[in-house]
N, C-alpha and C positions, 0 to 999 in steps of 0.2 A: 721913456726913450725911443727912439726910430732911430735906426739905421741900417745901413745896409748888409746882411751875412754875411757876404762875402770877405767885407773888411773888417768884420768883428773878429770871425774867426776863418783866417786864410788858409787854415791846413785839412776843411771839412771836404777829404776827397771824393764824398759824394757831390759834391757841387759841381758842375762843370764849370770851368774857368770865364766863359764868354757870361754866364750867364750874372744878372744881378738880381738880389731877392731883397725885399723890406721886409725888414718885421718891426713891429712895437712890443715894447716889455711896459708891461703894465702890474700891479703888486700893491698888496698892504705894506704896510712901512713894516722895517726890519726882516721881510720875506725872504733877503736876501739876491734881489736885482743885480746890485752893484758886483757883488761876489761872482754871479754865473756869468756877469759881462766880464770879469776879468779869468774868468777861468777860461772864457771860451778866446780870449785873445794871447793871453800869457801864457797859457795851459798849466796855472800853479793857482795855490791858492792865496789870495791879497789879503791881509784883515785890512778892512774898510771901517769908517767913520761914518754917521749918516750921511746920507749925500742929499737929501730932501731940498730941493731947489737947483741943485748943480749941472746935475746928467737930464734935467728936463726939455725937452724939445715942446712947445707950441702942437698938440694933437688933440683935435677936436674926434671923440667917440663920438657917435651916434649911432643911432637904431635905423638907417637909411639904405634906399635900394642896393646904393652902390657898396655898401659892405655888406650885404647878405651873401651869404654862401661865401664868406673869406675863411681858409680855413683856421680854424684854433689850437692851439698847444696850451696846456695846462702844463706847466712845471712845476710838483709836488716837492719845492725841493726841501734842506731839512733833513732828507730820512734819514741820516744820520745817528738822528738825537731820538730816543726813548721817548715814546708814546706819538710820533708821526704820523698822519691822518693817510690811510693806504690811497693809493690813486683811484679806487672805486668810492670810497668815502668823499674824496675830493670832488668825484665828478655828480654824486650825490647831493652834495652840498650845496653845490654852484647848479643846480637844476641844469646841468648839458642835456638832459634828452629833454627841455625845452628848446633849444634851438631850432631853428627854419630845418627842415630837415635835408635844404641843399647846403647845410652849413656841417663841412669835415670835424672833426674834432676828438681829441686823443688827450688824455690826463698820461703822466708819463712823474715817476717817483724818480728824483734824481736828490746828489748833493754836490753844490757849490763846493766844499769842502775837498773831498775825494774825485768828483767828478762822474762819479757814479751814475750812471742814466741818463748825460747830458747827449752825449753822442748820440744812442737811439731815436732820442726825444726830438730831436736836430733831424735828425733821416725823416725821421714819423709826418716831421711838419714839411720837408719839401716832398715828399710822397703825396702830400696832402695837397701840395700848388700843384705838383706835377696833373692829379687828378682833375683837379677842377679845373686848371686849363683847357683838358683835353674835353672835359663835360661844357664850358664854354663853346667851346671848337663844334661840338656835336649837337647844340643844341642852337647855335646861328644857323647849321646845315638843314636841319630841320625847317627854317621859316622860310 
């Protein structure tokens, strides 16, 4: 699912009002992607039904040079459930350490049910986006 973060979460005070940020949400079936999107948009939990095929936009995700260095936020949803994996366990299982050294990444535990952890995760994503832009400007100056 792709959308502008500023449209999905209009009450995100950490985003400048003039800036548009695009995000891609990918996850396993029943991981809570739609619930998280509703939590951001409506600021409340909405019981959902499986949305397979409903919220999908055509997104081509490849390992190309244009995607290298794109910040990655992993939202470890369902932290309200017993036995949920910690952020460190999720990072290890997804082998995030194998990402390109220029790829900024962060794993954040959250819960679409109560919203816990979602705001800090989005703020970290925004910080990573700003840091990437700064790194890109710096590398262009070196050339």
